[in-house]
N, C-alpha and C positions, 0 to 999 in steps of 0.2 A: 372239747376245746373250742372256744369261740373264735370268730374271725380275727379279732384284735390280737388274741394270744397267738394264733397261728402266724399272723403277719410279723409279730415280734420275734417269734421263734425262727421264722425264715430269714428275717433281717439279721439276726444274730449269727445264723449259720453262714450267711454270705460274708459277714464281717470276719468270722473265724477263718473262712477260706482265704480271704484277702491277707490276713495276718500270717497264716501258715505259709502261703505262697511267697509272700514278701520275705519272711524270715529265711526260707530256703534259698531264695535268689540272692539276698544280701550276703549270706554266708558264702555261697558258692562263687559269686561273681564280684563281690565288693559293693558296698552301699552306693558309691559314686557311679558305678557302671550299670545300675538298675534304674529303669524308668517306670513311670506309672503304666505306660503302654505295655511294657514287658510283663508286669504283674498281672495286668488285665488279660493278656494273652494266655498266661499260665492257667487261669481259672475260666477262660473262655467267656469273659465279660468285656464290655466296652470300657475304655478309659473314663468316659463320662459317668459310668456306673460306680467306678472306684471313687471318683470325686464326691459322689453323694454320701459316701461313708467317711472319707478322710480328705480334708482340704488340700493336703500336700503329701509328698513322699516323707518329709520330715515328721509329719503327724503320725504316719504309719510306724516310723522308727520309735517315736516317743511311746506309742502304745505298746510296742514290743518290749522296750526297755522297762516300762512300768511293770509289765508281766514278769520280766526277768528278775527285777529286784524283789518283787513279791515272792517269787519262787525261791530266791536266795534266802529270804526270810531274815529274821533277826532274833536276838535273845528274848525279846518281849512277846514273841508269838505264843499263842495258846498251845499247850502241849510241850513245846520246846522249853518254855519257861519252867514248867513243872519238872521236866527232866533235868534242867540245869540247877534247880534249887537243891537237889540232893547231892550235888558235887561240891568238893572243896574249891577254894579260889583258883588254884592252879589247874585243876581238872576243868573248871568252867572256861578258863582262857583257852585251853587246848581244844575243847569242844566247839567254842565259838569260832575259832579260826579254822578248824578242820572243816567246818561247814562250807567255807569258801572253796576249798579244794573239792569237796564232795559235790558241790554245785556244778563244777566244771565237768565232772564225770556223768552226772545225771542229766544235765541240760547243756551239752556241748555247743549246740547252735546258739542258744541264748548267750552263753559265756563268750563265744567268739565275737558275736555282734556287740556285746556290751563292753568288752575289754580289749579286743584285738584289732578291730577295724578303726583306723585313725580318721577315716573320712566321714564318720557319722556325726550328726549335729551334737553340739554341747548340751548336756543335760541341764546345765545351769540356766539355759534359756527358759526352762520350765520349772523354775525353783519351787513354786507352790505345789505343783503336781507331784514332785518328788520329795515333799517334806517328810514323808515317812522314812525315806532312805537317809535323809540327813539326821533324823532322830536315831536311826540305827547306829550311825557312826558315834553319836554321843553316848549311846548305851554301851558300845564296845569300849570306848575310852573310859567310861565309868567303871567297867569291869577291871580294866588295867589299873585304874586308880585304887580300887579296893585291894588289889594285890600289893601295891606299894604301901598302903596304910596298914595292911595286915602283916607287913614284914616279909612277905613272900618274895617280892622283888626289892632290889636295893633302893634306898630313898632317893638316889640320884636319877632314877629312871624317869624319862619324860614319856608319859602315857601316849600322847599323840604321835610321837616319833616311833615308839614301840609298835603302835598300831600300823603305821606305814611300813615299817620293816617286815613285820609278820605278814601283812597282806601282800606286799610286793614279792616276797619270797614264794608264797603259795601261788600267786598269779603267774610267776615266771615258770614254775615247774609245770603248772597246768598248761601253759602255752607250749612248752617243750613237748609235752605229751600229745597235744592236739595237732601240732605241726610235724609230728614224727621226727623230732630232733634228738630223741634219746639214743644213747649208744646201745649196741647189742647187749642184751642181758640186763640192762638197767630197768628197775621197777619204779615207775613213777610214784606209786603209793608209798613205797618205802623211802624214796627220796623226799617226798613231802613230809613224811613223819620225822625223818632225820633232821630236816630243816627246822621244823617246829621245835624239836627237842634241843637243837643246838642254840637257836635264838633264845628260847626260854631259859636255858642254862646260863647264857650270857647275861640275861636280865637279872637272874638271881645272883649272879656273881658281881654285878655292878659294873659291867663293861660300859665304857664311856660312849654315850651317843652324841656324836658331833653335830648332827642335823639340828636345825632350829625347830622348836615346837611351833606348830601352826595353830592358829585360832579358828576353832570350828564355828564360832559365832560370827562368821564373815558374811558380808552382804551378798545378795543374789548374783551380783556381777562376778563373784569368785566361784570357781567350781568346787563344790563340796563332794559331789559324788562322781566326778569325772575321773575315776581311777585310770581308765584307758587313755586319758589325755594327760595324765600327770607325769 
């Protein structure tokens, strides 16, 4: 390994250490209560060294949020796309939304930071950086539209509203689990599964969705991905 490669490896290792320390501190103490100095102390570096990697605490959050949304993934990802192609429209919808809940179990710290901490910066400030996440939403809405066109869901179903209802339900159950708010004997996995089945049954039956359909082609000033701030 050459000197340049070693330097790049070492720099990436420090960057990883900064992100890991920040993620742990943000989740444990809340984003607003963590300073660059506190992150530096956790990894035994100077605050100046941290600033050589990230211009601000907000930039550290945005890097973590980007990692989180990429971990969350979307229907278009390689591997997942192939797995979904073999499913019927209803199974595809269930698999797509179950991934949201599954993410909360596999990556609870990312989930808490992305969806539960209200003090974090708005992701809409970095619209271009999170373009892949905006596209994910459009793909999910497209899956719901296919169900409507295929007659699986009632023709009155509003795909964007259905997406919000399904997502909100799963986020809520995940939040209950992570905050230890479940009643004794309650199983979060079964609760999430029941929620999905109940909402899907309502969509098939044509339950009236009173919420207004939102326009996903909104300008950067509007939050497309800020589920935690919605």
